[in-house]
Phi, psi and omega in degrees: 000157177294160175286129178278319178194163176236140182230137177295146178272122183299128177081005181228089182301135177085354180256143178226152168268129171261122178254121184265157174296156182290134178288157169287173172302125188206162174283139183295332184289350178260011177275138177208154172234143175237117178248110188200167177243040184285163168266174183216161169231137184262139169263188178286158179068231187255021187268131173224133178246130186244137175198180179296157181304320181300316182287322177295313181297330179283352179084011186289341180264357185297315182297318179298323180295327178284310182299317181299311180298313183294324181293316178299315179297319181298313182292321176303313183287327181297312185260351183068029180233118182291148170300135194282322188270169183270357178206161173223116174254131173243122192237134172285121178247099184304139178059036181278106190298329183286347183087308176195156179212134193273031180316139189294112178080358181212080185273133181255143183220145164286161186310307189293350185245008175227324189254137185215131179272100184290344177280352179230075190298139175206113187298323181291318177292321179297319178295320178304317179291310182300309185298319181292316178298313180297323178298310183292324178287328173299328177297338180298336174260305183265091182135313181265305177291315176238122189240139176299148184292323181207167186295344180296334179242046177302337180300336176295336171271299192284324177298320180287322177298322178294311181296310185296325180299327179281327173298315178297317179300317179296330180279325188252328183224059184298334181294345178273004175058054184302310184285329173301316179296319181299310182300312187281318191261340181251295185295305184292333176290311184292335175302325179295322177285325187288343179266002179275167179289345180272002183292164181209157180288142184290346176242028180279165190296152174239120183230003182208167175299325179296322177297320179296315178301318180299323182296336176274055181234179186296331178301314180296310186289302192272322173291320176304311178298324180293321179291326176293317176299323178293321176297324175301317181293328181287313186267338190094148185300313184297320179291320176302312181296321177301315179295321180290324176298317177297317179300312181293318181292319185277337183252013182301138180061030181227167172263146184228163170238168186298332178300325176299313179301310185297324179294320178293322179290320178296320178299318177296320178297320178296316181297322184268002181072023181260353181207142004284171178237164184300115178103348180219139183234320186260107184297321180298312181294324176299312183287333177293338174295342179261327185268335185262001178238142173284157171085194182212159179270158167252126175260121180256131191237133172212160177258139179231129176238120179221132177053038177082359179251135181243135175228155168261121178261126176244129178234157182236146170220166177280120183273102182233134178303127176082359180233126182248129168085017181288134172242028178294336175232143174232150180240159167271104191254120175282125182251128169242156187207143168240160176250107185290353174282351179253159182247014182239034182290136177262100184285339185276344179275101187250015172299132184304135175280330179202162175243131176259097184251344176248204183284336181204159176211153179246140179236130180298142181207166176271159185300325184264009183292153174237096187284137170230121184266159171073068179309132176055020178053044181277337180270146184267076178199155173271160183227132171238137181249159171296159187303319182297323179288318176302319180295321177295317179297316179299319179296318179294318178300321181287323185278320180196085186294341180292347176297330181262134182303142181305323180293325176289324175296322176300315180294318179303315181301310183289324180297312184293327177296314181289318181297320178293319181296328183260011171087010177275332180235147171277161185295330180296320179292318177302312182293326177299315181292322186273356184296340180287342197301333180298344178263001185283134179228354184278150189298307187298311179297324181291320178291323178297317179299318180299308186287316185286331177292325181276334175073198185288351178291339178280120184277144177232148177281141174234118175272162176283000000 
């Protein structure tokens, strides 16, 4: 909070008491004090960025002052909920192990996630600064204004900060490829961890300090963000934002559980005619198949033609490293599909064409269709096709890979690598599909190839 007044300390020359304004009702973990002799640069509104005089004079905090101010305004306008406090200080904390921390009105950052030399442009470094600032400022709403009830559902904080930072990025810095980065570096990366035996449900119980530490992992951040993006695809962006605005307004200065979130989103879906959908009625129960279970599904796709009728059959199993064909867990899976034999596919319409809630479902198709599931990789699942469909996809990739959306090409790349490693595909099919890659120039597929080829051995930074 801002300083209300300063008073000299009796008998101690040069010392003063600083009396601060009263904080709002808040979680204790977002309280912080900064004692320093830094200089500052001011952004618009209530934004101030603090660092050493040398760094301020060099202009390294200028970009943060702009990004911080613009991000707060963007989030306010997006949700129709004003930033709660009367000021925002963003402070460079040297050697800050956490990378960044969203303390309410006093956000702390390590150097690489706050300070940027605009005279030496680098998109990856610029994105690190932008994404981290937008992430921490998103927490001022998701985490600080509305706080999860307990650490077991930390994804209500971190998943939303991850998702919202990319929404802000797409609005303010689209040239940095925010959603391309999310698909390749967040969603497809965390899938590799989520299929291991060490995976855990994002809403599973927390009973120890070790459990809390575990919750600050990629499953919470990136799977959480991926499930929110999937909810966006199910309800539509405008309906999702309407539901989140209601959630923030009604749950302000309160603790929440995921059921609160789902009820607000379902209510928005009902108002907008986006929910229920054919095959699913209870939004909470549908989403709990994703939050209350570890891992992710594999959707297996084949075409069947009988008596002149053609269908695409999609079936689901639990995708676990080293285990093939398990149906011990089932998910409510939203399916979207394009026909690659046509040239008029609408990639932006991501309302589910069908729901896979049991072990299999059939979707009507034409005899000559070439089905490709999961438009723009909005669904959180891997996909395996029958050999004939993989061969058709490989042929299209070789002849004109731009026919397939870049996000889907990113998923194809990571899926075939993982499927071959786990015994679902032979190496010849994987290489057939990937032979086009030497012609690839788009950001998302190239980043996906980089991360998925290296696997979990490649370390990534995680800020709080």
